[in-house]
C-alpha positions as CSV (number, residue, x, y, z in Angstrom):
1,X,-13.9,47.4,102.4
2,X,-16.8,49.2,104.0
3,X,-18.6,46.1,104.6
4,X,-15.7,44.7,106.3
5,X,-15.2,47.9,108.5
6,X,-18.9,47.6,109.3
7,X,-18.8,43.8,110.2
8,X,-15.7,44.3,112.4
9,X,-17.3,47.4,114.1
10,X,-20.5,45.4,114.6
11,X,-18.7,42.4,116.0
12,X,-16.8,44.7,118.8
13,X,-20.2,46.0,119.6
14,X,-21.7,42.5,120.1
15,X,-18.7,41.4,122.2
16,X,-19.0,44.4,124.5
17,X,-22.8,43.9,124.7
18,X,-22.2,40.4,125.4
19,X,-19.5,40.8,128.1
20,X,-21.2,43.6,129.6
21,X,-24.9,42.1,129.7
22,X,-24.9,41.4,133.7
23,X,-23.8,45.0,134.6
24,X,-26.6,47.1,136.6
25,X,-28.6,49.3,134.2
26,X,-27.5,53.0,134.5
27,X,-29.7,55.4,136.4
28,X,-32.1,57.2,134.5
29,X,-32.1,54.7,131.7
30,X,-35.8,53.6,130.5
31,X,-36.0,49.6,129.8
32,X,-38.7,48.6,127.2
33,X,-39.7,45.2,125.9
34,X,-41.2,45.5,122.5
35,X,-43.9,42.8,121.8
36,X,-44.3,39.6,123.5
37,X,-42.0,37.6,121.5
38,X,-40.5,34.8,123.5
39,X,-39.5,32.0,120.8
40,X,-36.6,32.3,118.8
41,X,-36.2,30.6,115.2
42,X,-32.8,29.7,113.8
43,X,-32.7,28.9,109.8
44,X,-30.0,28.0,107.7
45,X,-29.9,29.5,104.0
46,X,-27.8,29.6,101.0
47,X,-25.3,32.5,101.1
48,X,-27.2,33.7,98.0
49,X,-30.5,33.6,99.9
50,X,-29.0,35.7,102.7
51,X,-27.4,38.2,100.3
52,X,-30.8,38.8,98.8
53,X,-32.6,39.0,102.3
54,X,-29.8,41.6,103.4
55,X,-30.3,43.6,100.2
56,X,-33.8,44.0,100.7
57,X,-33.5,44.9,104.2
58,X,-30.8,47.4,103.5
59,X,-33.0,48.9,100.8
60,X,-36.1,49.3,103.2
61,X,-33.6,50.4,105.9
62,X,-34.9,47.8,108.6
63,X,-32.7,45.0,110.4
64,X,-32.7,41.8,108.4
65,X,-34.4,39.9,111.3
66,X,-37.4,42.2,111.2
67,X,-37.7,41.6,107.5
68,X,-37.4,38.2,107.8
69,X,-40.2,38.2,110.7
70,X,-42.6,40.3,108.8
71,X,-42.2,38.1,105.7
72,X,-43.2,34.8,107.9
73,X,-45.9,36.8,109.4
74,X,-47.5,37.9,106.1
75,X,-47.2,34.4,104.7
76,X,-48.9,33.0,107.8
77,X,-51.7,35.6,107.5
78,X,-52.3,34.3,104.0
79,X,-52.2,30.5,104.6
80,X,-55.3,30.4,106.9
81,X,-56.8,27.2,108.4
82,X,-59.6,25.4,106.9
83,X,-61.7,26.4,109.6
84,X,-61.0,30.0,108.7
85,X,-61.6,29.3,105.0
86,X,-65.1,27.5,106.0
87,X,-66.2,30.4,108.2
88,X,-65.3,32.8,105.4
89,X,-67.3,30.8,102.7
90,X,-70.3,31.1,105.2
91,X,-70.0,34.6,105.6
92,X,-69.8,35.2,102.0
93,X,-72.7,32.9,101.5
94,X,-74.7,34.9,104.0
95,X,-73.7,38.3,102.6
96,X,-74.5,37.0,98.8
97,X,-78.2,36.1,100.1
98,X,-78.5,39.6,102.0
99,X,-77.5,41.3,98.8
100,X,-79.8,39.2,96.6
101,X,-82.7,40.0,98.9
102,X,-81.9,43.8,98.8
103,X,-81.7,43.7,95.0
104,X,-84.8,41.9,94.7
105,X,-86.9,44.3,97.0
106,X,-85.6,47.4,95.0
107,X,-87.6,48.8,92.3
108,X,-86.0,48.6,89.1
């Protein structure tokens, strides 16, 4: 019942915003643009997947699109390209050599 009422309210708000999007901005209003996101991604998922995503977003009190965007960004950050992995391996090797040199120069 509450969910249906919320969905109707959100639909009315969306319809109002859509029908009034070309109206001039009210005097005193401040317009901001968050970030530089210019690309949009549309994905299809099962009802169960969407419901699960929605539950997590509600629990974290954030919009569902923000949650999905954050999860995608986290996954992309952990993937790393082969070049990044190679550079990291080189850096670790250099640090290992430096630590070894430090350890051998210290009195025991």
